[in-house]
N, C-alpha and C positions, 0 to 999 in steps of 0.2 A: 528758740525761734518760733514765731507764730505766723502762719500762712493764712491770709484772709481772702477768700473768694478769688483766688488766682485763676487767670485764664491764659492759656497758651493756644493760640489759633494759628493755623497755617493757611495762607491764601491759595485758592485754586484759580489760576489765571487761564483765560480762554480768549480766543479771537486773535486777529492780526496784531493788535496793539497790546496784547497781554493784559487785558483788564481783569480785575478780580471779580469773579462771578459768584463765588461762595467761599466759605471757610471750613476747614477741617478742625473741629473743636476737640483737639487731643486732650486738653485739660480745660474743664469748664466749671468755674466757680468752686474750686476745691479749697477747703479750709482744714488745717491741721495744726497741732502744737507739739513741740518737742522740748521737754524740760531738761535742765542741766543734769548730766549723768544718766539720762534715761535712754533705753533702747526702744525705739518705736519701729514697728514693722508695717510695711505697705505691701499688700498682696492683691492678686487678681490674675486673670487669664493673660496670656501673651497678647500684646497689642491693645491693652486697655488704657495705656497712658502712664504707667508707673515710671518708666525711664524718662519720659518727657517731663514729668513733674520733677524728678530728681535733677535733671539737667537745668530746668528752669530755676529751681531754688539755688543751684550752684552758679547761676549767671551765664550758662552756656547758650541759653535760648532767650529771645526777647519775650517779654510778658505783656499781653494785650491789656489786661485789667487786673484789679485787685491790689493787694499790698502784702509786703513781707516785712515783719518786724524782727530785728535781731537785737536782743538784750534791751528791748523797749524802744529802739530807734528804727524809724522807717528806712529800709534799705533800697527802696525803689525811687527812681527819678525818671519820669516818663515811662518808657517801656524797658528800661535797663536797670540793672542793679548798680548801686553806688558801692564800689569795691572798698572805698575807704571806711565804710560802715562795718564790713566784714573783717577787713584787715587780715585776710588769709585765714580767718578762724573757721571757715567752712571749706572742707576738702572733699573731693569726689574720687572714689575708687571705682574704676570701670569694670564691666563684666568680663571682657576678654583680656586675659593677661598677655596674650601674644601680640595684640595690636596696640596696647596702651603704653608700650615701651619702645622708644626709637631704636631700631636694629643697628643703626650706624654709630650709636654712642655707647661708650662703656658705662658700667654701673656708676663709676665715679662721676662721669659727666652728667648722667641722668639725674643723679641726686644733688650734685653741686650747683647746677644752673639755677634752679629756683631758690636755693639757699642764699646764693650770692646776690641774685637779682633783687630779692626782697630783704636783704641785709639781716638775715637770720644769724649769720656768723661771718667772720672775716675770712679772707683767703688763707690766712695762716692757720685758722682754726678748723677749716672745712673738712680736711682729711680726718682729723680726730673725731669730729662730729658725725661724719658719715659712718665711720667704724662703730660708733656708739649706736647709731640708728639701726645698722645691720644686726648688731648684737640684740637690740630690743625685739627684733622680729625673728630671732632664732637662726641667723645666718652668720657665717664667718667673714671677717674683714678681708680675708685672702682673695675673695671673689671681686674685689673692687675694680680690677682692671679687665674683667671679662665682659663679653658682650651678651645681650639677652638671649641669643639663640643657644647658648651653652647651658641654659637652665631649664628645668622642668616647669610645667604650668603652675604648680604650687609654689615653687621658688620665685617665679616671676610675680606672682600675686603678693608674696611677702615683700618683694622689692617695691611694688606699688604701694603697699601699706607703709613701708619705711619712708617713701617719698611724701606720703600724706602726713604722717605724724611729725616729720621733720619741720613742717610749717607751724608746729605747736597749735593745732586747731582745738576748738571747743566742740565742733560738730563734724562728724564724718558721715558722708552719704555713701552707703555701700550698695552699688547697683548690681545685684545678683552676682556677687563676687565669687561664689562657690559653685554656681550652676554648671560650669564647664570643667570642674575638677572631679577626680575620683572620690568615692564616699569617704575613704580613710583620710584623704587629704582635706576634704571638707571639714571633718571633725577637728583636724589640727588648726585650720584657719579660724574656725569658730572659737576654739579655745584661746587662740592668740588674741582675737578681738576682745574677748571677755577679760583677758589678763590686762590688755592695754586700757580697756575702759576703767578697770579698777585702779590701775597704776597712775594713769594720766587724767582721770576724771572726765573722760570723753562722753559725749552724747552721740548716739548712732541712729541714723535713719536707715533701716535694713530693708531693702527691696528684694523680694524673693517670691518663689513659687511654692517652695516646700513648706507645707503647713506644720509638719512634725518638727522641722527645724525652728520655725517661727514660734511654736508653742514653748520650746525649751529656752529660747534665746531672748524673746522680747517681753517688755513690760506692758505695752499697749499696742493695739492693732487697728489699722485702717484697711477697709476692704474697698477696692476700686473696680468700677465697671464702666467701660466706655467713657472715660474722662471724668467720672463723678465718684465721690465717696458715697457708698450706699450704707455702710455700717461702721461704727467705731466703738471702742471700749477697751477694757482690760482684756488682754489676750486670752487668759484662761476662761473668762466668762463668755467671750464671743465664740470661741471654738467649742466649748462644752454645751452651749445653748444658743446657737445662731438664730437671730430673729429675722433677718432679711432672707427671702427665698434664695437669692443668689449665694449668700454666705453659706446657707444650709446645703446648697448643691455642691459647693466647693468642699465642704467637710465630708459629705457623703461620697464624694468621688475618690477619696483617698483609700487605696487598698489597705486591708488589715489582715491579720492572721486568723481572724474569726471567719470560718467558712459559712456561718449562718448569716453573715452580713456582707454580701458581696458589694463592691463599689457600684454606686448608682451614677450613671452617665447622664448628664444634663442634655436633653433633647433640643433640637433646633439649632440654627446657625446664628453666629454673632452678627448683628446688623453692621453695615458699613458706616464708618464715620461720616462719609459724604452723603448718606441717606438714612439718617436716624429716624426712628418712628416718633410720631407726635406724643408728647407726654413722657412717661417713664420709659427709659431705653431698654429695660429688661422685660417689658410686657410681652414681647414676641416669644419668650421662652419660659415665662412664669406660669406655674400651675394655679396661682391664686389670682390671676388677673381678672379685672372687672371693668366696667365702663369708666370708673373713676381714674383708671390708669392712663386714660387719654390726656390727663392733665399732669403737670410736673408735681411730683410729691414733695412736700415740705419735710425738712429734717426735724424730727421730734425726739425728745428724750424719753426713753422707756427703760426702767430698771437700771439707772446709771449708765445707760448706753444711748448712742445717737443712731437713729435708723431713718433712712429715707424710703419709706414704703407706706402705701395705703392699707396693706394687709400684712403686717408683720406676724411672724410665727411666734406664738407664745409658749408652745410646749417644748420641753427639753428633747434633744435627740438621744 
């Protein structure tokens, strides 16, 4: 998949007649690429637009501008995705395993509805296929007639993964799927994703906060700040030698066991999406800011990396 200059804006309506006075630019001219069988991570602070971008790519939100190419074919028509281009080959796994499964339906119903609707299998085959899917994610077929409330958070997330891989996707968008789970359960879910990636040849867009998890899991990394990609490249290179001041601040804020290197907390408040500063959005918190930062920075290639900054950091951390 190739995302080109995608924009997802939300109108702010005011007045008696509800006229649009301005837009919240949650995703503003974002470009990224996900290759076959690759794990790509998207990181940034809460509220920077990561989940909005994931939902836009999955077709859950209208896209104001830009384009999305899937296997070389344009998937956008107007402001909406052409689902016939994706053909269910892009699946989204949500962050909260407690709200992503209908509590009134059994596991059989939850998994069978999409399979039958999209003709993945026949009604005669669906029971056997669901048992196979549950086995793929490490669960027993005996739970097929139980309801979601009888499972733990990790088990619910496994069921969500089973629902996603049941559609035989090429790309899975994982929206912080381990952030609400215990650390030990997080490791099990990550191992499951890696196993499924190797077995099924999946590509993953992994949206996360945890940089240590991203470092071990992903091949490439995109760093997002207030609706824009500020730095991208190979994960190991970006995290070992961040060039954008924001990426550097993210890396330095991670606690370590080294007492001589306490975490550095980035000062200043995140600007509001409804009142962004002119030019670079990070300038109000950036230690390297200058008068140049009153203009929008262009994305430039530096050492096989793309950085949107007038004053990139060239020294290693």
